[in-house]
N, C-alpha and C positions, 0 to 999 in steps of 0.2 A: 578391206578386201572382200571379195565375194565369198571366200571360204569361211569367213568369220560371221557368225550369226548370234545375236543376243536372244536367249530364250526367255519368253515371258513367264510369269508365275504359273500359268495354267499348263505350260509345256515343260517346265523344269523337271528333269527326271527324278522320281522318288526312289528311295531304296527298294521298295517293293517291285518297281519296274526292273531295276538292275538285277535284283535277287532272283526273280523267277522267270525272266523273259525267255530263257533257254533251258529251264530246268526240266530234266527228264522224269522227275518224280511228281510232276504236277498231275493231280487227279483230274479226270475228265470233267469239264464243266465247272471246276473250282476256280476261284479268284483269290489272289494274294491279299492278305489283310494283316494289320497289326493285332496281335492277340494278347500281348503282355498287359497285365493289370498292376496297379500299385500294390506293394506289400503292405503299406500303411497309408491311410487317409484317402482323400479323393480330390480331384481337381475341381475348382470352381471357375467355370468357363468365363464368367463376367469379371473376373478379378485380374489384377496385374500379377506377374509371377517372376521369381528369381530362380534360375535354372543352373545347377552345378553338378558336375561329376565329381563326387567327393569320396573316392575309394582310397582306403589304406591309411587314413589319418588316425591319430590317437585322440582321445576324448577332449583334451583342451582346445584342439583346433575347432571342433564342432561347437563347443561352448562359446568360444570367442565369436564365431560366425553368427550363431543364433541369438546370443544374448545382446550383442551390440546392435544387431538388426532390430530386435524387439524394442530396445531403448529409444530408437528413432521414432517410434509410433507407427511403423509400417505394419499393416494387418492383412496384406495380400497373401498369395501362395508362395511357398518355398518348396521347390521340387529337387530332391537329391537322389543320386544313385550312390550306394555305399557298397563296400566289399561283401561278398557272400558270407554266410554264417560260419563257415569253416575257418576263415582267416580274419574276420572283422575284429578290431581291437576291443579290449575288455571295456565293458560298461557303455560302449557307444550305442548299441541297440536299446539298452534300458533307458538311456538319457533321451534319445530321439523319440522313442515310443511313448514316453511320458511327458514330452515337452509341451504339447498343446492340451490334450485331453479335454477338448471342448471349451477351452478358455478363450473367449473372444478378445481378450487383451493381449493375445500373442498372434504371430503369423500362423497361417494354416499350413502345416507340414505334410507334404506328400512324399513318401519314401519308396524307392525301388531297390530291391536286393536280389540281383540276378546273377547266378553263376555263369562264368564265361567258359568257352571252349578254347583252350590255348595250346600253342605249339610248345613242345618240349623235346627238341630233336638232338640236343647235345648230350652224349654219354658222360661228359665230365660232370654233369649235374645229376648224380645218382638218385637224389631224393625225388626228382620230378621226371627223369628220363622215361619216355614212353607213355606218359600220362597226359591228360588234358587239363591238369590243375594249374591254377594261377600261382605264380612263383612269388616267394617272399625273399627279400634280400637279407643279408646277415644282420641288418639293423631292424628287421621286422617290417620294412616297408614293402609294398607291392612293386614288382619289377616294371618300370615304366616302358621298357623297350621290348617286352614280350609281345608276341603276335597272337591276337585272340579274335574269336568270332562270337556272334550273338545267337546261341541256340534257343529255339522255341520262343523267341520274341515275336516272330511272324508265324503265320499259319495259312492254311487253305480253307477258305469258306466254301462249303458245299451248297448245292442248290436247295437243300432242306434247312439251311441256316446254321448247321453245325460247323465248328471250326476245328480242324486237325492241326496239331503243331507241325512245324516244318524245320528242317535243319538249315543252317546257313552254309551254302556250298562255296562261298567266296573265300579268297585267300585271307589269312589273318591280317589284322592291322593293330597298331599300338592303340592303347586306350585314349591317347591324346587325339587320335583320329576317330576312333570308334564312338567317342562321346557325342560327336555331332549328330550321329544317328539318333541317340537318345533325345537330343535337343529337338530334332525334327518331330519325333514321336510325341514329345510333351507339348510342343508348340501347337500341334493340331488340336489340343484339348481346349484352346482358348479362342475367344472371339476377336475379330479384327481390331476392335478398339482397345484391347488389352495391351499394355506395355510388357515386354519380356526382356529380362536382363540375363546375359550369359557371362559367367565369370569363374575364375579359379577360387575354390573355397579355401584352399590351404593357407593362402597369404592375404586374405581379405577380411576386413572388419568395416563397420559402418559408423558414420558420424551424423548422417541425416538420411531421411527417406530418399532412396535413389530415384523415385518417380515424382518427387515433389516438383511442381511448377512446369511439368512437361505439357505440351499441347495435347488436347483431347479431341479425338474424332467422334462426332455425334452423328449417328446414322441419319437422323431426320433434320439435320441442320443445313441442308442444301448442298448442291453439287460443288460449289466453290470451296466450302469447308472440307468436303470429302477429298478434293484434289490436293489441297495444301497440307493436310495433316495425316492422311492415311498412308501407312507404309514407310514412315520415317525410320532411318537406320543411323545410329550413332556408333562410331568406332573409337576406341581408346587405346593408345599405345603404352608400352612399358615406360616406366620412369627411367630415362637413360642415365640419370645421375646415380641411380641405385644399382642398376644392372643393364647389361647389353650383351650382344653376341661376343664382343671382344673379351669380356671378362667372365661370362657365365659358361662354365664347362658343360652344364646340363643342356643349355640351349644350343651350344656348339655341336653337341652330340646329335641333335636332330638333323642339323645340316650335314654333318659328316656321314651319317648313315644313309641319307638320301642322295647326296651329290659327291661324296668323297672328300679326302683331305685337301685336294687341290683347291676346292672352292673355299674352304676355311682359310687357307693361306692367302 
């Protein structure tokens, strides 16, 4: 139908477009940019990368993820976002910051540790009510349904090249949604021929290099090669024998909060 239009990659709206298109705080002549930098490590633009939002896990989960990946021989980038210093689990930062230390026999780790600006509007939760803190559950996990924003991740670039931090004026969103903004930011650090993998870190381990035997785009290998292998996207579903909407209370909750009980029924 005429009202449906597919947006090409050069037209697809970026978070910076949405964030600042109608912002009243925009300084004259300034343009919106990403200003956040890694807390640890650096991106290698010519490498493949595994991207994961890994907030709120205890040390064994990070060890399983990183050590099984290392054992496959993968030596590309691993980009993780973890919980802020106030709530990160014990020993996690020590383990991750000492994981690589210039060892070329391990993947290159790039770490982001950014405090979120979160909603705490319920007076029933006295510990957090009226603050912008990330909530922890009674089990010590971060609250997956709390609505949060990304403060100071973006900024205003002035005409003289300086960048001033900007607030995030949008409504809060759960981190399961917010993480895709991180993925967009990180993916911009890599070249078109790099393969990028997005996955959940909590329940993932590796048995082989995830990028082994995938087609490679070679910039100088002709137009035919460019057309066939540049921009491939592979999607993988849940293992329905292990879990699915009908038996997963957590996944049902995503649908219930968005569309109501009637949709679940």
